[in-house]
Structures are given as structure tokens and as C-alpha cells.
C-alpha positions, 0 to 999 in steps of 0.5 A: 397324239394331239389333234391339230387345230384347223387353219383359219379357225376352222374356216375353209377359204376358196379364192377360185374364180376371183379375178381381183388383183392383190393391189385391189385388195391391199392397195398400193401403199405399204401396210403392216402384216396385221392390216393385211390380215384385216383386209384379207378377212374383209375381202373374204367376208364381202365376197362370201368366200369362207365356209365351215 
């Protein structure tokens, strides 16, 4: 049996207590999935939501 790789590169992310809307994180225009990923990680890092 092969060990499964942890999601998000081993980071655990907790959005509990965050009151920002999806629009405030992504903006109101259409964006590509790759840009969504970049903005999510920028938000996580800015608000210190990730832990190992």
C-alpha cells in the first residue's frame, strides 16, 4: 500500500472565523482557475491560515 500524499503540500488550512466574502477574495470579474489558486494562497498567507 502506497502512502497518500497530503493535500496542499502538507499544509492544513482553516478558514474558521473568516468573514470575507468570495467576491472580496477573488474580485467580481471572471478569472482562470490558476489565478483563483494564486489568490487563495495569497489570502491564506496574508491571514496566516496555514499550518503544518
